[in-house]
PAZAPA-4460 file (N, C-alpha, C; in steps of 0.05 Angstrom, whole numbers, plus 32768, in hexadecimal, padded with zeros to 4 digits):
% residues 307
    n_x    n_y    n_z   ca_x   ca_y   ca_z    c_x    c_y    c_z   seq   type   mol
   8046   7E1F   7B44   8036   7E2F   7B58   803D   7E25   7B74     1      M     A
   8040   7E38   7B86   8047   7E31   7BA2   802F   7E22   7BAF     2      Q     A
   8035   7E11   7BC2   8020   7E03   7BD1   801D   7E0D   7BED     3      T     A
   8027   7E24   7BF3   8025   7E30   7C0E   8008   7E38   7C14     4      L     A
   8003   7E3B   7C2D   7FE9   7E43   7C37   7FE2   7E60   7C2F     5      Q     A
   7FC9   7E66   7C32   7FBF   7E82   7C31   7FBC   7E8B   7C4E     6      T     A
   7FC4   7EA4   7C53   7FC1   7EAF   7C6E   7FAA   7EC3   7C6F     7      A     A
   7F9F   7EC6   7C86   7F8B   7EDB   7C8B   7F93   7EE9   7CA5     8      V     A
   7F92   7F04   7CA4   7F99   7F14   7CBC   7F7F   7F1B   7CCA     9      V     A
   7F7C   7F11   7CE2   7F64   7F15   7CF3   7F6D   7F20   7D0E    10      L     A
   7F5C   7F30   7D1A   7F62   7F3A   7D35   7F49   7F47   7D40    11      D     A
   7F42   7F41   7D59   7F2A   7F4D   7D65   7F2B   7F6B   7D65    12      D     A
   7F44   7F76   7D66   7F47   7F93   7D66   7F3D   7FA0   7D4D    13      G     A
   7F39   7F91   7D37   7F2F   7F9D   7D1E   7F11   7FA5   7D21    14      F     A
   7F04   7F9C   7D36   7EE8   7FA4   7D3B   7EE6   7FBB   7D4F    15      S     A
   7EFC   7FC6   7D58   7EFC   7FDB   7D6D   7EF5   7FF7   7D62    16      A     A
   7EFE   7FFD   7D4A   7EFC   8018   7D40   7EDF   801F   7D39    17      H     A
   7ED6   8036   7D42   7EBB   803F   7D3B   7EBA   805D   7D39    18      Q     A
   7EB2   8067   7D21   7EB0   8084   7D1D   7E98   808F   7D2A    19      I     A
   7E80   8082   7D26   7E68   808A   7D34   7E55   8072   7D33    20      S     A
   7E40   8073   7D43   7E2E   805C   7D46   7E22   8052   7D2C    21      A     A
   7E1B   8065   7D1A   7E0D   805D   7D02   7E1F   805E   7CE9    22      S     A
   7E39   8060   7CED   7E4B   8063   7CD7   7E4D   8049   7CC7    23      H     A
   7E4E   804A   7CAC   7E4F   8031   7C9C   7E6A   8022   7C9F    24      P     A
   7E80   8030   7CA7   7E99   8022   7CAB   7E99   801B   7CC9    25      E     A
   7E8B   8005   7CCF   7E86   7FFE   7CEA   7E94   7FE5   7CF3    26      S     A
   7E96   7FE1   7D0E   7EA1   7FC7   7D18   7E93   7FAF   7D0D    27      P     A
   7E79   7FB2   7D07   7E69   7F9B   7CFD   7E74   7F91   7CE2    28      A     A
   7E83   7FA1   7CD4   7E8F   7F98   7CBA   7EA2   7F80   7CC0    29      R     A
   7EB3   7F85   7CD4   7EC6   7F6F   7CDB   7EB8   7F58   7CE9    30      Y     A
   7EA6   7F5E   7CFA   7E98   7F49   7D09   7E89   7F36   7CF7    31      E     A
   7E7C   7F41   7CE3   7E6D   7F30   7CD0   7E80   7F1F   7CBF    32      A     A
   7E96   7F2C   7CB7   7EAA   7F1E   7CA7   7EB6   7F07   7CB7    33      L     A
   7EBE   7F0C   7CCF   7ECA   7EF8   7CE0   7EB7   7EE1   7CE5    34      E     A
   7E9D   7EE7   7CE9   7E89   7ED2   7CEE   7E87   7EC0   7CD6    35      Q     A
   7E85   7ECC   7CBE   7E83   7EBB   7CA6   7E9C   7EA9   7CA3    36      V     A
   7EB3   7EB4   7CA9   7ECB   7EA3   7CA7   7ECB   7E8D   7CBC    37      L     A
   7EC3   7E93   7CD5   7EC3   7E7F   7CEA   7EB0   7E69   7CE4    38      Q     A
   7E9A   7E6F   7CD5   7E87   7E5A   7CCE   7E90   7E49   7CB6    39      E     A
   7EA6   7E50   7CAA   7EB1   7E42   7C93   7EC4   7E2D   7C9C    40      S     A
   7EBF   7E14   7C95   7ED0   7DFE   7C9E   7EED   7E00   7C94    41      S     A
   7EF1   7E0E   7C7E   7F0C   7E0F   7C72   7F1D   7E24   7C7F    42      W     A
   7F12   7E34   7C92   7F22   7E48   7C9F   7F3A   7E3C   7CAE    43      L     A
   7F37   7E24   7CB8   7F4C   7E17   7CC7   7F64   7E11   7CB5    44      K     A
   7F60   7E11   7C9B   7F76   7E0B   7C88   7F86   7E25   7C81    45      H     A
   7F7C   7E3B   7C8A   7F8A   7E55   7C85   7F9E   7E5A   7C9C    46      L     A
   7FB2   7E68   7C95   7FC7   7E70   7CA9   7FBE   7E8B   7CB4    47      Y     A
   7FB9   7E8C   7CCE   7FAF   7EA5   7CDA   7FC7   7EB5   7CE4    48      T     A
   7FC7   7ECF   7CDD   7FDC   7EE1   7CE4   7FD1   7EF7   7CF7    49      I     A
   7FE0   7EFE   7D0B   7FD9   7F15   7D1C   7FE8   7F2D   7D14    50      K     A
   7FDD   7F45   7D18   7FEB   7F5E   7D11   8004   7F62   7D21    51      P     A
   8016   7F72   7D17   802D   7F7A   7D26   8025   7F8A   7D3F    52      W     A
   8037   7F8C   7D51   8033   7F9E   7D68   8032   7FBB   7D5F    53      S     A
   8025   7FCC   7D6E   8023   7FE8   7D67   803F   7FF5   7D66    54      L     A
   8050   7FEC   7D79   806B   7FF7   7D7A   807C   7FF1   7D61    55      E     A
   8078   7FD8   7D57   8087   7FD1   7D3F   807C   7FDE   7D25    56      D     A
   8062   7FE3   7D26   8054   7FEE   7D0E   805A   800C   7D0B    57      T     A
   8059   801A   7D21   805A   8037   7D21   8070   8044   7D11    58      E     A
   8089   803A   7D12   809E   8046   7D02   8099   8046   7CE4    59      P     A
   8089   8034   7CDA   8085   8032   7CBD   8070   8046   7CB2    60      W     A
   8062   8053   7CC4   804E   8067   7CBB   805C   807D   7CAB    61      L     A
   8074   8085   7CB3   8081   809B   7CA5   808C   8094   7C8A    62      T     A
   808A   807B   7C82   8091   8073   7C67   807E   807F   7C53    63      S     A
   8066   8087   7C5C   8051   8093   7C4B   8047   80AE   7C56    64      V     A
   8043   80AE   7C71   8036   80C6   7C7D   8049   80D8   7C8B    65      H     A
   8042   80F2   7C8C   8052   8105   7C99   804F   8103   7CB7    66      S     A
   8063   810C   7CC7   8060   810D   7CE4   8048   811D   7CED    67      P     A
   8042   8133   7CDE   802B   8144   7CE5   8011   8135   7CE2    68      Q     A
   800E   8125   7CCC   7FF6   8115   7CC8   7FF3   8101   7CDE    69      H     A
   8009   80F3   7CE4   8008   80DE   7CF9   8000   80E9   7D14    70      I     A
   800D   8100   7D1B   8006   810D   7D35   7FE9   8116   7D36    71      T     A
   7FDF   8120   7D20   7FC3   8129   7D1F   7FB0   8112   7D23    72      S     A
   7FB5   80FB   7D17   7FA4   80E4   7D1B   7FA6   80DA   7D38    73      I     A
   7FBE   80DA   7D43   7FC1   80D2   7D5F   7FB2   80E4   7D72    74      Q     A
   7FB1   80FD   7D6C   7FA4   8111   7D7D   7F86   810F   7D7C    75      Q     A
   7F7B   8102   7D68   7F5E   80FF   7D66   7F54   80ED   7D7D    76      Q     A
   7F63   80D7   7D82   7F5E   80C6   7D99   7F72   80B0   7D99    77      S     A
   7F7A   80A7   7DB0   7F8D   8091   7DB2   7F81   8078   7DA7    78      D     A
   7F67   8074   7DAD   7F5A   805B   7DA3   7F5A   805A   7D85    79      D     A
   7F53   8070   7D78   7F53   8071   7D5A   7F6E   806B   7D50    80      T     A
   7F82   8078   7D5B   7F9E   8075   7D52   7FA6   8058   7D55    81      Y     A
   7FA1   804C   7D6B   7FAA   8030   7D70   7F9B   801D   7D5E    82      H     A
   7F81   8021   7D5A   7F71   800F   7D49   7F7A   8010   7D2C    83      N     A
   7F80   8029   7D22   7F88   802C   7D07   7FA4   8020   7D03    84      V     A
   7FB5   8024   7D17   7FD0   8019   7D16   7FD0   7FFB   7D16    85      L     A
   7FBC   7FEF   7D23   7FB9   7FD2   7D23   7FB4   7FC7   7D07    86      L     A
   7FA3   7FD6   7CF8   7F9D   7FCE   7CDD   7FB6   7FCF   7CCB    87      A     A
   7FC6   7FE4   7CCF   7FDF   7FE6   7CC0   7FF2   7FCF   7CC7    88      T     A
   7FF3   7FC9   7CE1   8004   7FB3   7CEA   7FFC   7F98   7CDF    89      G     A
   7FE3   7F94   7CDB   7FDA   7F7B   7CCE   7FE4   7F78   7CB2    90      G     A
   7FE4   7F8E   7CA3   7FED   7F8E   7C88   800B   7F89   7C86    91      C     A
   801B   7F95   7C98   8038   7F90   7C98   803E   7F73   7C9F    92      L     A
   802F   7F68   7CB2   8033   7F4C   7CB9   802D   7F3A   7CA1    93      A     A
   8019   7F40   7C92   8012   7F31   7C7A   8028   7F32   7C65    94      A     A
   8033   7F4A   7C61   8049   7F4D   7C4E   8061   7F3C   7C57    95      V     A
   8068   7F3D   7C70   807E   7F2C   7C7B   8079   7F0F   7C75    96      D     A
   8061   7F05   7C7A   805B   7EE9   7C77   805D   7EE0   7C5A    97      A     A
   8054   7EF1   7C47   8056   7EEA   7C2B   8072   7EED   7C21    98      V     A
   8080   7F02   7C28   809B   7F06   7C1D   80AF   7EF2   7C29    99      M     A
   80AA   7EE8   7C40   80BC   7ED4   7C4C   80B7   7EB8   7C42   100      S     A
   80A1   7EB5   7C32   809A   7E9B   7C28   808B   7E8A   7C3C   101      G     A
   8083   7E96   7C52   8074   7E87   7C67   8058   7E7E   7C5C   102      Q     A
   804C   7E90   7C4C   8032   7E8A   7C3F   8034   7E93   7C22   103      V     A
   8021   7E89   7C13   8020   7E90   7BF7   8014   7EAC   7BF2   104      R     A
   7FFD   7EB1   7C00   7FF0   7ECB   7BFD   7FE1   7ED1   7C17   105      N     A
   7FD6   7EE9   7C1A   7FC9   7EF0   7C33   7FB4   7F05   7C2E   106      A     A
   7F9F   7F04   7C3F   7F89   7F18   7C3F   7F88   7F24   7C5B   107      F     A
   7F88   7F3E   7C5C   7F86   7F4D   7C76   7F69   7F56   7C79   108      C     A
   7F5C   7F4A   7C8D   7F40   7F51   7C92   7F3E   7F69   7CA5   109      A     A
   7F4F   7F7D   7CA0   7F53   7F93   7CB2   7F40   7FAA   7CAC   110      S     A
   7F3B   7FBA   7CC0   7F2D   7FD3   7CBD   7F36   7FE6   7CD3   111      R     A
   7F34   8000   7CCF   7F27   800E   7CB9   7F38   800C   7C9F   112      P     A
   7F2C   8013   7C88   7F3A   8012   7C6F   7F50   8028   7C6D   113      P     A
   7F5E   8029   7C56   7F74   803C   7C56   7F79   804A   7C3B   114      G     A
   7F6D   8042   7C25   7F76   804B   7C0B   7F6F   8068   7C05   115      H     A
   7F5F   8075   7C16   7F59   8092   7C12   7F6C   80A4   7C23   116      H     A
   7F7C   8098   7C35   7F8B   80A7   7C48   7FA1   80B8   7C39   117      A     A
   7FA2   80D1   7C40   7FB6   80E4   7C35   7FC7   80EE   7C4C   118      L     A
   7FD1   8106   7C4A   7FE0   8113   7C5F   7FD2   812C   7C69   119      N     A
   7FB8   812B   7C6B   7FA8   8142   7C73   7FA6   8145   7C91   120      T     A
   7FAE   8131   7CA0   7FAB   8132   7CBD   7F90   812B   7CC7   121      G     A
   7F7F   8120   7CB5   7F64   8118   7CBD   7F5C   80FF   7CAE   122      R     A
   7F45   80F4   7CB7   7F39   80DD   7CAA   7F2F   80E5   7C8E   123      E     A
   7F35   80D4   7C7A   7F2B   80D9   7C5F   7F1D   80C0   7C55   124      E     A
   7F03   80C2   7C50   7EF4   80AB   7C46   7EF6   8093   7C58   125      G     A
   7EF4   8097   7C73   7EF6   8082   7C87   7F12   8078   7C8B   126      F     A
   7F26   8085   7C7F   7F42   807B   7C80   7F54   808F   7C8F   127      C     A
   7F68   8085   7C9D   7F7A   8095   7CAD   7F97   8091   7CA4   128      Y     A
   7F9F   8078   7CA2   7FBA   8072   7C98   7FB6   8060   7C7F   129      F     A
   7FC8   8064   7C6B   7FC5   8055   7C52   7FD4   803A   7C55   130      N     A
   7FC6   8026   7C5E   7FD2   800C   7C64   7FE1   8000   7C4C   131      H     A
   7FD4   8001   7C35   7FE0   7FF3   7C1E   7FF8   8002   7C14   132      I     A
   7FF8   801D   7C16   8010   802C   7C0E   8027   8027   7C21   133      A     A
   8021   8025   7C3B   8036   801F   7C4E   8040   8003   7C4A   134      I     A
   802E   7FF0   7C44   8037   7FD5   7C3E   804A   7FD4   7C26   135      A     A
   8044   7FE3   7C12   8055   7FE4   7BFA   8071   7FEF   7C01   136      A     A
   8071   8005   7C10   808B   8010   7C18   809B   7FFD   7C2A   137      R     A
   808C   7FEF   7C3C   8099   7FDC   7C4D   80A6   7FC5   7C3D   138      Y     A
   8097   7FBB   7C29   80A2   7FA5   7C18   80BB   7FAF   7C0A   139      A     A
   80BB   7FC8   7C01   80D2   7FD2   7BF2   80EA   7FD6   7C05   140      Q     A
   80E5   7FE1   7C1C   80FB   7FE8   7C2E   8105   7FD0   7C3F   141      Q     A
   80F3   7FBE   7C47   80FB   7FA8   7C58   8102   7F8F   7C48   142      K     A
   80F4   7F8A   7C32   80F7   7F72   7C23   8104   7F76   7C07   143      H     A
   810E   7F8E   7C02   811C   7F95   7BEA   810C   7F8F   7BD0   144      A     A
   80F2   7F93   7BD2   80E0   7F90   7BBB   80E3   7FA9   7BA9   145      V     A
   80EA   7FA5   7B90   80EF   7FBC   7B7F   80D6   7FC7   7B73   146      S     A
   80C2   7FB6   7B6C   80AB   7FBF   7B5D   8092   7FB2   7B6A   147      R     A
   807F   7FC3   7B73   8066   7FBB   7B7F   804F   7FC3   7B6D   148      V     A
   803D   7FB0   7B68   8024   7FB6   7B5A   800E   7FB8   7B6F   149      L     A
   7FFF   7FCE   7B6F   7FE7   7FD1   7B80   7FCE   7FD1   7B6E   150      I     A
   7FBC   7FBF   7B73   7FA3   7FBD   7B65   7F8D   7FC5   7B78   151      I     A
   7F7B   7FD8   7B70   7F66   7FE2   7B81   7F4B   7FDD   7B73   152      D     A
   7F3B   7FCA   7B7C   7F21   7FC5   7B6F   7F0A   7FCF   7B81   153      W     A
   7F0F   7FE0   7B94   7EFB   7FEE   7BA4   7EE9   7FFE   7B91   154      D     A
   7ED0   8002   7B99   7EBE   8013   7B89   7EC8   8030   7B88   155      Y     A
   7ED6   8038   7B9D   7EE0   8054   7B9F   7EFE   8055   7B97   156      H     A
   7F05   806A   7B8B   7F21   806E   7B82   7F34   8070   7B9A   157      H     A
   7F4A   8062   7B99   7F5E   8063   7BAF   7F70   807B   7BAC   158      G     A
   7F64   8093   7BB1   7F73   80AC   7BAC   7F8C   80AF   7BBE   159      N     A
   7F8A   80A3   7BD6   7FA2   80A5   7BE8   7FB9   8094   7BDD   160      G     A
   7FB3   807D   7BD2   7FC8   806C   7BC6   7FD3   8079   7BAD   161      T     A
   7FC2   8085   7B9D   7FCC   8094   7B86   7FDF   80AA   7B8E   162      E     A
   7FD7   80B9   7BA3   7FE7   80CF   7BAD   8003   80C5   7BB6   163      W     A
   8003   80AE   7BC4   801C   80A5   7BD0   8031   809D   7BBA   164      A     A
   8028   8095   7BA3   803B   808B   7B8F   8039   8098   7B74   165      F     A
   802D   80B0   7B73   8028   80BD   7B59   8041   80C4   7B49   166      Y     A
   8057   80C7   7B57   8070   80CE   7B49   8084   80B7   7B4A   167      E     A
   807B   809F   7B52   808D   8089   7B58   808A   8072   7B44   168      D     A
   809F   806C   7B34   809E   8056   7B21   80A2   803B   7B2D   169      P     A
   80A7   8039   7B47   80AB   801F   7B53   8091   8012   7B5D   170      S     A
   807B   8022   7B5B   8061   8018   7B63   804E   801D   7B4C   171      V     A
   8042   8008   7B41   802D   800A   7B2D   8013   8009   7B3B   172      L     A
   8003   801E   7B39   7FE9   8020   7B46   7FD3   801E   7B30   173      F     A
   7FC2   800A   7B34   7FAC   8005   7B21   7F92   8004   7B30   174      F     A
   7F7E   8015   7B27   7F65   8017   7B36   7F4D   8017   7B23   175      S     A
   7F3A   8005   7B29   7F20   8006   7B1C   7F0C   8012   7B30   176      T     A
   7EFB   8024   7B28   7EEA   8033   7B3A   7ED6   8044   7B2B   177      H     A
   7EC4   8050   7B3A   7EB1   8065   7B2F   7EBD   8080   7B36   178      D     A
   7EC8   808E   7B22   7ED6   80A7   7B28   7EC4   80BD   7B32   179      Q     A
   7EAA   80BA   7B2E   7E97   80CE   7B37   7E8C   80C9   7B53   180      F     A
   7E94   80B3   7B5F   7E8D   80AE   7B7B   7EA3   80BB   7B8C   181      A     A
   7E9F   80BA   7BA7   7EB3   80C4   7BB9   7ECE   80B7   7BB2   182      Y     A
   7EE4   80C5   7BB2   7EE8   80E2   7BB9   7EE8   80F4   7BA0   183      P     A
   7EDD   80EA   7B8A   7EDB   80FA   7B71   7EF6   80FC   7B62   184      G     A
   7F07   80E8   7B67   7F21   80E7   7B5A   7F22   80CE   7B48   185      T     A
   7F39   80CA   7B3C   7F3C   80B1   7B2D   7F37   80B4   7B0F   186      G     A
   7F3B   80CC   7B05   7F39   80CF   7AE8   7F4E   80BF   7AD9   187      S     A
   7F46   80B2   7AC3   7F5A   80A3   7AB3   7F70   80B4   7AA8   188      P     A
   7F6C   80CF   7AA8   7F81   80E1   7A9E   7F98   80E3   7AB1   189      S     A
   7F94   80DB   7ACA   7FA9   80DC   7ADE   7FBA   80C3   7ADC   190      R     A
   7FD2   80C6   7AD0   7FE3   80AF   7ACA   7FFE   80B0   7AD9   191      Q     A
   8001   80C3   7AEC   801B   80C6   7AF9   8029   80DF   7AEF   192      G     A
   803F   80E5   7AFC   804E   80FD   7AF4   806C   80F7   7AF7   193      T     A
   807C   8106   7AE8   8099   8102   7AEA   80A1   80E6   7AE4   194      G     A
   80B2   80DA   7AF6   80BB   80BE   7AF2   80A3   80AB   7AF4   195      A     A
   808E   80B4   7B01   8077   80A3   7B05   8063   80A3   7AEF   196      G     A
   8068   80B1   7AD9   8055   80B2   7AC3   8051   8096   7AB7   197      M     A
   8038   808F   7AB5   8030   8075   7AAB   802D   805F   7AC0   198      G     A
   8034   8065   7AD9   8033   8051   7AEE   801A   8055   7AFF   199      Y     A
   8008   8066   7AF7   7FEE   806A   7B04   7FD8   8066   7AF0   200      N     A
   7FC8   8051   7AF3   7FB4   804A   7ADF   7F99   804A   7AED   201      I     A
   7F88   805C   7AE5   7F6C   805E   7AEF   7F59   8055   7ADA   202      N     A
   7F46   8044   7AE1   7F31   803B   7ACE   7F16   8042   7ADB   203      V     A
   7F08   8054   7ACE   7EED   805B   7AD7   7ED9   8046   7ACC   204      H     A
   7EC7   803C   7ADE   7EB2   802A   7AD5   7E97   8036   7ADD   205      L     A
   7E84   8032   7ACB   7E69   803D   7ACF   7E5A   802E   7AE6   206      E     A
   7E47   803C   7AF1   7E35   802F   7B05   7E28   8017   7AF8   207      C     A
   7E27   8001   7B06   7E1D   7FE8   7AFB   7E32   7FD5   7AF1   208      G     A
   7E4B   7FDE   7AF1   7E60   7FCD   7AE7   7E63   7FB4   7AF8   209      S     A
   7E6C   7F9E   7AEC   7E6F   7F84   7AFA   7E8B   7F79   7AF7   210      N     A
   7E8F   7F60   7AFF   7EA9   7F54   7AFE   7EB4   7F52   7AE2   211      E     A
   7EA3   7F4E   7ACE   7EAC   7F4C   7AB3   7EB9   7F66   7AAA   212      A     A
   7EAD   7F7C   7AB3   7EB8   7F97   7AAC   7ED3   7F9B   7AB9   213      D     A
   7ED6   7F92   7AD2   7EF0   7F95   7AE0   7F05   7F84   7AD3   214      V     A
   7EFE   7F6B   7ACD   7F11   7F59   7AC0   7F19   7F63   7AA5   215      I     A
   7F06   7F6F   7A96   7F0C   7F7B   7A7C   7F21   7F91   7A80   216      D     A
   7F1E   7FA1   7A95   7F31   7FB6   7A9A   7F4C   7FAA   7AA2   217      A     A
   7F4C   7F95   7AB1   7F65   7F87   7AB8   7F73   7F7E   7A9F   218      F     A
   7F64   7F71   7A8D   7F70   7F66   7A75   7F7B   7F7C   7A63   219      E     A
   7F6C   7F91   7A5F   7F73   7FA5   7A4B   7F86   7FBA   7A55   220      K     A
   7F84   7FC1   7A6F   7F94   7FD7   7A7A   7FAA   7FCE   7A8C   221      K     A
   7FA4   7FBA   7A9D   7FB8   7FB1   7AB0   7FCD   7F9E   7AA5   222      L     A
   7FC3   7F8A   7A97   7FD6   7F75   7A8E   7FED   7F81   7A7D   223      R     A
   7FE8   7F92   7A69   7FFE   7F9D   7A5A   8012   7FAD   7A6B   224      P     A
   8007   7FBB   7A7F   8019   7FCB   7A91   802A   7FB8   7AA1   225      A     A
   801E   7FA2   7AAB   802D   7F90   7ABC   8043   7F81   7AAC   226      V     A
   803E   7F7C   7A93   8052   7F6E   7A82   806C   7F7E   7A81   227      E     A
   8069   7F98   7A82   8081   7FAA   7A82   808C   7FAE   7A9F   228      N     A
   807A   7FAF   7AB2   8081   7FB6   7ACD   808E   7F9F   7ADC   229      F     A
   8083   7F87   7AD9   808D   7F6F   7AE6   808F   7F72   7B04   230      K     A
   8078   7F72   7B12   8078   7F76   7B2F   8085   7F5F   7B3E   231      P     A
   8090   7F65   7B55   809C   7F51   7B67   8089   7F4B   7B7F   232      E     A
   8074   7F5B   7B82   8060   7F57   7B97   8047   7F65   7B8D   233      L     A
   8030   7F58   7B92   8016   7F64   7B8B   8006   7F69   7BA5   234      I     A
   7FFC   7F81   7BA8   7FEB   7F88   7BBE   7FD0   7F90   7BB3   235      L     A
   7FBA   7F88   7BC0   7F9F   7F8E   7BB7   7F90   7F9D   7BCC   236      V     A
   7F85   7FB4   7BC4   7F71   7FC2   7BD5   7F56   7FB5   7BCF   237      S     A
   7F4F   7FA1   7BE0   7F37   7F91   7BDB   7F1F   7F9F   7BE7   238      A     A
   7F13   7FB1   7BD7   7EFB   7FBE   7BDF   7EE3   7FAF   7BD6   239      G     A
   7ED2   7FA6   7BE8   7EBB   7F97   7BE1   7EA1   7FA8   7BDF   240      F     A
   7EA5   7FC3   7BDF   7E8E   7FD5   7BDA   7E89   7FD6   7BBC   241      D     A
   7E99   7FC8   7BAC   7E93   7FC5   7B8F   7E80   7FAD   7B8B   242      S     A
   7E78   7FA0   7BA0   7E65   7F89   7B9F   7E49   7F93   7B9A   243      R     A
   7E39   7F81   7B8E   7E1D   7F87   7B89   7E0F   7F8D   7BA4   244      V     A
   7DFE   7FA1   7BA3   7DED   7FA9   7BBB   7DFD   7FB5   7BD2   245      D     A
   7E15   7FC0   7BCD   7E23   7FCD   7BE2   7E14   7FE8   7BE9   246      D     A
   7E17   7FF0   7C01   7E09   8009   7C0A   7E15   8022   7BFE   247      L     A
   7E2F   8022   7BF8   7E3C   803A   7BEE   7E47   8037   7BD2   248      L     A
   7E3F   8023   7BC3   7E49   801F   7BA8   7E33   8017   7B95   249      G     A
   7E38   8018   7B7B   7E24   800F   7B68   7E2F   7FFC   7B53   250      C     A
   7E46   7FEF   7B58   7E4F   7FDA   7B47   7E3F   7FC0   7B4E   251      F     A
   7E42   7FAC   7B3E   7E32   7F93   7B42   7E43   7F7A   7B42   252      T     A
   7E5B   7F7C   7B4D   7E6C   7F64   7B4E   7E61   7F4F   7B61   253      I     A
   7E60   7F36   7B59   7E55   7F21   7B69   7E6C   7F15   7B7A   254      S     A
   7E64   7F03   7B8D   7E78   7EF5   7B9C   7E89   7EE4   7B8A   255      D     A
   7E7C   7ED6   7B77   7E8B   7EC6   7B64   7E9E   7ED8   7B54   256      E     A
   7E95   7EF1   7B4E   7EA5   7F04   7B40   7EBE   7F0B   7B4F   257      G     A
   7EBC   7F0F   7B69   7ED4   7F15   7B79   7EE7   7EFD   7B79   258      F     A
   7EDD   7EE5   7B78   7EEE   7ECD   7B76   7EFD   7ECE   7B5B   259      A     A
   7EEF   7ED6   7B46   7EFB   7ED8   7B2B   7F11   7EED   7B2A   260      Q     A
   7F0B   7F04   7B36   7F1F   7F1A   7B37   7F37   7F10   7B47   261      L     A
   7F33   7F02   7B5C   7F49   7EF8   7B6D   7F5A   7EE5   7B5D   262      T     A
   7F4D   7ED2   7B4F   7F5B   7EBF   7B3F   7F6C   7ECC   7B29   263      Q     A
   7F61   7EE1   7B1D   7F6F   7EEF   7B08   7F89   7EFB   7B13   264      W     A
   7F86   7F08   7B2A   7F9D   7F15   7B37   7FB1   7F00   7B41   265      V     A
   7FA7   7EEA   7B4B   7FB9   7ED5   7B54   7FCA   7ECA   7B3C   266      M     A
   7FBD   7EC7   7B25   7FCC   7EBE   7B0E   7FE2   7ED2   7B06   267      Q     A
   7FDC   7EEC   7B09   7FF0   7F01   7B04   8007   7EFE   7B18   268      L     A
   8000   7EF9   7B31   8015   7EF5   7B46   8026   7EDD   7B40   269      A     A
   8019   7EC7   7B37   8028   7EAF   7B30   803B   7EB5   7B18   270      D     A
   8032   7EC4   7B05   8041   7ECA   7AED   805A   7EDB   7AF2   271      D     A
   8057   7EED   7B06   806C   7F01   7B09   807B   7F01   7B24   272      Y     A
   806E   7EF8   7B39   807B   7EFB   7B53   8077   7EE3   7B66   273      C     A
   8079   7ECB   7B5A   8078   7EB2   7B6A   805F   7EB1   7B7C   274      D     A
   8049   7EBD   7B73   8030   7EBB   7B82   802D   7ECF   7B98   275      G     A
   8041   7EE0   7B9C   8041   7EF2   7BB4   802B   7F07   7BB1   276      R     A
   8017   7F05   7BC2   7FFF   7F16   7BC0   7FF4   7F1B   7BDC   277      L     A
   7FEF   7F34   7BE3   7FE3   7F3C   7BFC   7FCB   7F4E   7BF5   278      V     A
   7FB4   7F47   7C00   7F9C   7F58   7BFC   7F93   7F64   7C17   279      S     A
   7F88   7F7B   7C15   7F81   7F8A   7C2D   7F64   7F94   7C2B   280      I     A
   7F54   7F8F   7C3E   7F38   7F98   7C3E   7F36   7FB7   7C3D   281      L     A
   7F27   7FC1   7C2A   7F21   7FDD   7C29   7F03   7FE1   7C2F   282      E     A
   7EF3   7FEA   7C1B   7ED7   7FEE   7C20   7EC6   7FD5   7C1F   283      G     A
   7EAC   7FD8   7C23   7E99   7FC2   7C24   7E86   7FC7   7C3B   284      G     A
   7E6D   7FD1   7C34   7E5C   7FDC   7C49   7E41   7FCE   7C4D   285      Y     A
   7E3C   7FB9   7C3D   7E27   7FA7   7C42   7E33   7F91   7C54   286      S     A
   7E2A   7F8E   7C6C   7E38   7F7D   7C7F   7E3B   7F60   7C75   287      L     A
   7E25   7F54   7C6D   7E27   7F39   7C62   7E34   7F38   7C47   288      Q     A
   7E2F   7F4C   7C37   7E3B   7F4D   7C1C   7E59   7F4F   7C1E   289      G     A
   7E63   7F60   7C2F   7E80   7F63   7C33   7E8C   7F49   7C3D   290      N     A
   7E7E   7F3C   7C50   7E88   7F23   7C5B   7E89   7F0D   7C46   291      A     A
   7E74   7F0B   7C37   7E73   7EF5   7C23   7E87   7EFA   7C0C   292      Q     A
   7E8B   7F13   7C04   7E9E   7F19   7BF0   7EBB   7F13   7BFA   293      A     A
   7EC0   7F1A   7C13   7EDA   7F14   7C1E   7EDE   7EF6   7C20   294      A     A
   7EC9   7EE7   7C26   7ECB   7ECA   7C27   7ED2   7EBF   7C0C   295      R     A
   7EC5   7EC9   7BF7   7ECB   7EBF   7BDC   7EE7   7EC6   7BD4   296      A     A
   7EF0   7EDD   7BDC   7F0C   7EE6   7BD6   7F20   7ED3   7BE4   297      H     A
   7F1B   7ECD   7BFD   7F2D   7EBC   7C0C   7F2D   7E9F   7C01   298      L     A
   7F15   7E96   7BFA   7F14   7E7B   7BEE   7F24   7E79   7BD5   299      L     A
   7F22   7E8E   7BC4   7F32   7E8E   7BAB   7F50   7E90   7BB1   300      A     A
   7F57   7EA0   7BC4   7F74   7EA2   7BCC   7F7F   7E87   7BD4   301      L     A
   7F6E   7E77   7BE2   7F77   7E5E   7BEC   7F73   7E47   7BD8   302      S     A
   7F6A   7E4E   7BC0   7F68   7E3A   7BAA   7F4E   7E2A   7BAB   303      G     A
   7F3A   7E34   7BBA   7F21   7E26   7BBB   7F0D   7E35   7BAA   304      K     A
   7EF6   7E28   7BA4   7EE3   7E35   7B91   7EC6   7E33   7B9A   305      S     A
   7EC0   7E28   7BB2   7EA4   7E24   7BBA   7E9A   7E3D   7BC8   306      D     A
   7E9C   7E54   7BBA   7E92   7E6D   7BC6   7E74   7E6E   7BC6   307      Y     A
***
């Protein structure tokens, strides 16, 4: 196992984006998370990464999104466009740090989220650009990664990520979620199409499901697929709205449970891709719940257990 540091991507700009004053995807999500991390004595042992510049990030948007979609988001407001682009830039910086061997793994505490973003020219489920999909394409095109595994444990199905890779056998997409919640997608019958058949795995979980249910899905559905796929990089859509008492979810994963999920995925990364793992914040709408779950996730990434 590598002994490199864990990185966290932080930036004051992650608190700039606001859809409306009472919207659940609020600047307070990042502010509460950052405060919890700053109060943790072990934060100084993490390697802090800043996002790429907007100019460096912008060209990579077209690896997933159409020029029409990008222009439409830009026309909504320059502030929105710049804030969302900052989140994408944080994810690309994290991929660079992990793929170059500078750090062992990384967590992007970025917002707004991205896994619902399509090419509709508008915001979808609080998402504008699909950061994790762009990060996967960047890893493939810049770092010659042949096979990327994307794991999504958000309460909501990552329909944008599924869309981006539904015909692509170079990306294995695995998602646990409530298929009857927003956006109403994520049926287990959707397994990919064409060359991508079998590389899209959706697992529906009932309301009240906990970390044991997610790990059971990992063991029964994900592990056999990974044994054949053999990823070279793992990306995680780390949605903490699957935590107990979230405002927009009804799963019951504990903070300890998120540490367990993280450790499970880290072992997978150690087994197949020299520990290379990047996670990206998606949902999580209880301010303190989201912050505490992210803290447990980061502690596990860095090999600590006092969550």
